[in-house]
C-alpha positions, 0 to 999 in steps of 0.5 A: 275887506278880503280880496276873493280866493284864487281864481281855482277855488275848489268850488269852481273846479269840482262843480265844472268837473262834475257837471261836464264829466256827469253830462256826458253819460246817459243811461238806456231806458226802456223807453228808448226801447220799441219792443213789441209782443212778439206775435203776429199783429206785433202790438206795443206793450202798454207799460215799461219799466227801468227795474232798479238793478242789473240794467233790466228792463220790463215791458209788459200790457195786462188783459183784465179780460182774461187775466192775463200778462203779456211780458218782455224782459231785457236783461243782459248776461254778466258772460257770453255764455250767461242766463238772464231769467225773470220770475213771479213769486206767488208765494213771497219777495224773493227768489225761494218759490219763484217760479221762473223763465230763464232764457240763454243762448245755446252755445251749438247755433246761437239760438236763444232757449227759454225753460221754466223754473220751479224754485222750490229753495235757493238749492232745488230747481225743478225744470218743467211746468210752472204754477200758472200757465205760460204761452208764447214763450221765445226769446231773442238776441237784441242788441249787443249781449241782451236777451229778451223774453217774450211770454204770456202768463196767466195772473190771478182774476182782480189780481192789481200787483205781482211780486216779481223777481230778476237774476242774472248769471254766468254760465250754462253747462248742459243746459243746467244754469250756473248760480248768480253772484250775491252782490247788492244787485243780485240780492237786491233785484226783486219789487212788486210790479204794479199791473193797473194804472197803464202808466209806465212806472220808472225805479223809484214805483217798484215797493216801498223799500226803493220809495224810502231809497228815494226819499233818502236820496232826495234828502241828501241830493237836496243837503250835501249836493245843493245847499251846502255848495249854495251856502259857500257860494254866498259866503265867498261872493256875498261879502264881496258887496259892504251892503251885503254886510251882514244879510250875508253871513245870516244867509250863509248860516241859516243855508248851511244849518238848513243843509245840515238838519236835512242831511242829518235826516238823510243820513238816518233814512241811510241808517235805517235801509241798512239795518234792514239789509242785512247782508246788503252792504254799500261800503264806499257809499256808507263810509263817505256817509258817515264821513260827511256826518262827522266833518258836517258836525265839526262844521256846525261848532264853527258858528259858535267859536266864530273868534272876530276878525281882528282876534290871532285865532281866526287865521287857524279859524279860516283855515279850520272852516273853509278846509271842512267846508270845501271837503264836505262839498267834494265828498257830498257831490261824489257820494251823491253820484255814488247813490245814482249808480246804487239806486239807478233811477231814472235818467231825467233825475239824474239829469235834474241834478246835473243841470242845477250843479251845471247852474250853480257853477256858471253862476259861481264863474259869474261872480267869480268874475265880478267880485275880482273886477269889484276888487281890482277896481278898488285896488287902481282907484287907490293910490298910495304915494310918500311925501305930501300934496299941498298939505294933505296929509299921506293917503294910506291904501285901502285895506283889503 
């Protein structure tokens, strides 16, 4: 029976480090912002949404009696003199054709100015009246660098969804807004606003594309971030107990093969999303994903080329199998948290994954201690000595 690897095993160290560092961060959510409608009555909005890009938030109430939308849009410009905007696009899903509300801080007195823009094309911004009625338009500076746009807009009768576009930009010169950046965050800042239901809709409920991203995230979180580490824990600790042999091997193999199949499905979903997003590339996230797929594919061959314990090449097989396994776990957890940064889901999903990893790390620590105690007792119960004792043959040490 082989003794466990040293106590500072990479899986234990990584799980603890990930759990401890990730729990220290918390993202702001719309539920923490108790915004009112800005009117004399100061009614709270019925719904709110954590927009999935540019750290932006939307609060709204849909009034079906007069087909209007009372809203508050909260975002922070990238620079102190920058701007924010929220738009409805009646004709498409992008910026061209959007009817925009733009707000920025006036450099002279620090007050927030709000304007309307008809974005006829990416190069033509027409200040003035929009294609729908707008009233109660005003802006307000909130905590930090954030700005809030308050407005009431007329929406089509019996409308259930709207195409929304939001954006932030770096500067305003003489009342003219500058171009925004063209990072993936800026290019992806659009989606569908669901007017009915009266519920809070998070980032996962924006549009069908975001649903695909969520599926991609769930598949990869379960695969690289849960099943693969669980399979390593099974192999590392269950084999210490003779009664678990060979059950531990079949559990380990089943867990890793299931993780690989789930990971391939998540990887394929990511490729599909990439093909549908021309010009939008998350290079680091993509490259780690490709590396994970390649490493895991090679790792699967370990099941078929596994030599017997007595074989002279078993030592080299162990090095290859263990190093690939730990590398997959490290890269997998890193890429999952990079995915959280890209998708910006509701805090509860990130928190749930952190709890799962923390529990898995705690279980691994407990099993680490138990297996060391078991092995130590086995070693101490074996007392090798030279010569003979009362005619008995020499006792040999237990082969660990």
